[in-house]
C-alpha positions, 0 to 999 in steps of 0.5 A: 345419929346425925354425924354418921348420916353424914359419913353415909351420905359421902360415903354413898356418894363416892361410891357412886361417882366411882360406879357411875363415872370411873368404871364405864370409863374403862369399859368404854373409852379406856378400852381397846377392843383389838387388844382387849386390853385397857389403855394405858391412860385416858386424858381429861378429855376422856381420850387414850393417850398414845399407846406405847405399851400396854403393861401386864400389871395393869391388865391384872389391876383392871382384871381384879377391878371388874372382878370384884364388882358383880354389880355393875352391868357387863363387869364379869364378862368384862373381868373374863375378857381381861383375863384372856388377854392376860393369858394371851398377850403376856404369858412367855410359853417358852420360859414361864412366867409373864412379860412385863409389857407388849408394844402398841401391836401386841408384840413383846416389848419388855420382857423381864420378869418382875415381882410386881407383875406377878404379884399383882397377877397372882392378886387378880387371879384369885379374885377372878376364881373367887368370882367366876369359879373359872378353873382356868383362873385357879390353874393360872394362879397355882402356876404364878404361885409356882414361878414366884416360890422357885424363881423370884424366892432369894431363900431367906423369906424375901424375893428378887424385885427384877430378872431377866427373860430367862430368869438370870438375875440383874442384882435388883434385890428385894425392894419394899414395894413389890414385896408389899404387893406380894403379901397382898397377894398371898392373902387374896389367895388364902380368902379363895383356898386352903395353902399352907405353903402360901401361908407359910411363905407369908409369915416367912416374908412379913418376918423377913420385912420386919428383919429387913426392912424396919427401921430401928430408930424411927419404927418405919418401913424403908423402901430399900433393905437396911443398910441401903444408900439414899434410902426413904419411906413412903407414908402412903406405904405405910398406911398400905402396909397397916391395912393389910396387917390389921385386917388379916386374922394371921397376921394381927399381932405379929413384929410387923404389925406392932411395927406398923401400929407404931410407924403410922403415928409418925407417917402421919405426923412427918408425911400428912400435911392439913389432910394431904399424903405427901410422896416421899420422905428422908428418914430424918422427916424432911421432905424428899418429894411433896407430891400428892398422889391420889393413891396415898391418899385413898391408902391413908383413908383406908388406914383410918377406918381402922383406927379407934373412934375413927369417924370424924376423921374418916369423914375429914379425909373423904371430904379431902379426897372428893374436893381434892382428887375427884371431879365429875369427869374422873379423877387428878391423878397428882398435886404438887407442892403447892396443891397445883394439879400437876398430871391431868391424866388417868392411869388405868391402874388407879381404880384399883386403889379406889376400889380397895379404899372405898371396900373399907367403908362397909363398917360406916355404911352398916 
């Protein structure tokens, strides 16, 4: 099967670029040994950008990255250091939960508590516990799940996006992106332990997403609840939701899964141009932001691996990713509407998307 051999070669080369070029950046140039944290971003010459903050979410994404790479020399030790740093720098011992960010000296900077951060802490700790069997990881996982259930939950299956340090409301309401990553975190938790409460919360969350975020006219999942002013959708998030739902035995066939199956076609027709995923669109299909971001490319490629007879399309999109966004020194984060590189920095959060994307290739290599 020469076609499959060609795809396998592309996958092998792309994975090698990830393991040999991208991952080592965050063990060396992108690593701040004084704080035991990843720098927020590297420039095109692999130098850290000036450090104004370090986010707990970025630390958690990197914790997931290294916990998921046992074959990389030093990865498990690096994951252990990240786990300790997450607790040391970001945990709020007085009020509970985790701060959003610290400053360059390691002091709390933005003390708010946001769902996006807490979701990634659950996600990362679940993976780290699964790979290390560290009992403290299970303890932190349990604590983070409890904080989410008792502090962020709104009682209708959804969760507030942001609260103050002492858990007072900022009237942010629920937002799509942190809720999607919470669903991802719940799924990761269920992979490492039997957890009836988390399973119930996950089902309720997906039911609420169907009820509150899926537009009945277009079938698309919006970024803000239905009825919100100035709403929009992002094709990359349609693809990301589809992958999570379709690969879950628990959620496969659910109303939200069926919605995302239908949304895929519209998101692809409106939001993908010549293989490039556009950032944001209005509900009538007009383009709101034509920026092409590497994370959305990765999510589109990952979703395509689940489509029927997808081999040729997966190969085409893998070529688009490699030729348009990967280079010998790392990756391009964004291209503008004309296709020109608009960001030359490499954020520490992006390897998470590449790792989850490349993990979906196993079936093709086999």
